[in-house]
N, C-alpha and C positions, 0 to 999 in steps of 0.2 A: 801250508807253511813255506817260508821263503826258499828253503833248500830242497823242496820236493822236486823230484825229477818228473818230466813229462815225456810220455812215449806216444808216438803216433804210428798206428798200424794202417797201412793202405792196402786195400784188397782183402777185406775181412769176410770170412765165411765161417763154417762150423767146425773146421779141422784145426790145422796148425795155428792159424791166426787167433782162434778162440783160446787155444792153450797159451799162446803168447799173452793175450789180454789178461787171463787169469793169473799168470805168473807175475807179470809186471804189476798188477794190482796188489798181489800178495807182497811184493817187494816195496810197496808204499808209493808207487808212482801214480801220477794222474794219467789216465789213459784216454786217448782219443781213437775212435774207430771210424774208418772211412770205407764206403762201399758205394757201388752204383745203386744199391737197393737198401738204404739204411733202415727202412721200415721193418726189415727182417732181423734187425740187431737188438730189438727191445730187451729180450731176456738176457742176452750177454751183457748189454750195457748196464742193466739193473744189477746183475751179479757182480760186475767189476767197477761199479760207480763211474762208468765211462760216459763220455759224450759221443754221440754218433753223428756222422756227417755224410752228406751225399757228395760223391766225387766220381767223375768220369776221367780216368787218367789219360785218355787220348786228347782231352780238351784243355789247352793251356789256361783258359779263363776259369774252368772248373777247378783245376789244381791251385791256381792263385787264390780263388775264393776259399778253398779248404784251408790253406795255410794261414790266410788272413783271419779266418774264423777261429782257428786253434790259437793263433797268437793272442787274439782278443780274449778268448775264454780261459785259456790255460797257460799262456806264455809260450815262448819259443821252445819247440821240442828239443829235448836233450838226446832223444833216440827216435829215429825214423826207420820203420821196416817197410820195404816194398815187397808185397806178397801177391800182387795182381798177376794174373796169367790167363792165357787162352790157348786153344789149339784147334787145328783143323787136320783131321786124320785122313789118310787115303793114299793111293798111288799117285806119284807126281803128275801123271798124265790126266788124272781125274780131279785134281784139286781146283776148287773155285778160287780164282784170283782175289775176289773181294774178301773171302774168308781168310785167306792168307794175309791180305793187307791188315785185317783186324788183329790177327795174331801179332804181327810185327808192330803195329801201332800201340798195342797194349804193353807188350813185353819191352820193346826197345824205346819207342818214343815216350810211352808212359813212364818207363823207368827213368829216362832222362829228365822229363819234366818234374817228377817228384824229387829226384835227388838234387836237381838244380835248385829247386825251391828250398830244400833243406840246407844245402850248402850256402846259399845266400844269407841265411839266418845264422848258421853256425859259425861262419868265418868271423863276423864281427864280435861274437861272444867268446871266441877262442877255444871252443870245445864242442864235442858232439859225436854221435855215432850214427852211421848210416849202414843198414844191413839189407842185403838183397837175397831173395829166395830163388835159387837155381834148381837144377834137376840133373839127372843122368845126362839129359840132352845138352847140358852146358858144355860137356867135354867129349861126347860121342853121339853121332847121328845114327838113328835107327831107321829101318825100312818103314815106309808109310807114315813117317813122322818128320818130314823135312821142314814143315813150317814151324813146328815146336823147336826143332834144333836151331833153326835160324834165329828165332826169338831168344832162346836161352843162351846161345853162343854170343849174340849181340849184347845181352845183359851182362854176361861175364866180362866181355871186353870193356864195357862201361865201368864195371866195378874195379877192374884192374887199373884202368887209366885214372879213375878218381882216387884210388888208394895211393898211387904214386904222387898225385897232385895235391891231395888234401891232408894226408897224414903228417907232412911237415908242418901243417897249420893246426895240429892237435885235433884233427877230425878223423876218427877211426872209421874206415870203410871196410866192410866185410861181405863176402859172397859165400853162400851155402850151397853145396852140391848135394841135394837130397836124392841119393841113389837108391831108389826103391819106392814101393807103394807105402802110403801113410795109412795107418789103421784108422778106420772110421770110428769104431768103438769096440770094446771087448765083446759086446753082445751082437755086433753086426755079423750077419750070416757069412758074408764074403770074408771078413777078417778071421772068423772062427775057422772057416774052411782052409784058409791059407796057413794057419798055425801061428803060434806066438812069436816065432823067430822070423817069420816071413815078411812082416811089415814093421815100419818104424812107428813107435809110440809118439804121438804128437807132443805129449807132455815132456818126454825125454828130449825131443828136438828143441823144444822151447828152452830147456835148461842150457843147451849149448849156445843158443842166441844170447841168453843172459850172461853166460860166461864170457863170450866174446866182447859184449858191451863192458864188462867189468875188468877186462884185461889191463894190466899195467902197460903204459905206452912203450916201455923198453922191450916188450915181448908181444907185440901185436900180431894177430893172425889176419891175413887179408882174405884167405879162403879156407874153408873147412868142408871136408867130405864126410857125410853121415850115411851109413848103410847097415842093414842087417848082415850078420856074418855069412848068411847063405847066398847073398847077392854076388853074382859074378862081376869082376872088374879087372 
């Protein structure tokens, strides 16, 4: 239908992004799913009537091809979620420089490419929402996690700058600080061991993404922190 919204989720796996896809589908949106390995998205795509696309967010040509395909198949996205991430763990003296480069290319350069492509389409149509997934590392660095902190700090800076630049053009830009582990599933052994209050429910996180997308422009949020009450901050 002409007034149907289109949502594009970039960096889709089986956790938060799957919850987002299900909720957006429930809301009546046409859903597009993008991943480096779209062959693994068959069940989710079928469940949400979504189209799945291959995309390497580090590659400008791949990102352009993704957006051009979504434009042709579903129309210009009204909502774009950047959920791609990577990390290299370990003491600073032991980190592989190429692994760190990959982290930064995915989080920062990939975030830039995807949000730039979204902005180029949303500015002419005069509306849109761009949401980026951050983490505790967006605002505080941890030992043995320097690469992840660099990537998430950079993504947060991108989000803040874009919010100042694009919100006057009626494009809502938001960043989420997911401060805590996300529950894999209620039946997952690790999730059960940590207890119901120790992890964030991905379905509950998805509701916050939808809420930010639906906010009235007179009271837009540019950043939202989500955490279990037991998480230190």
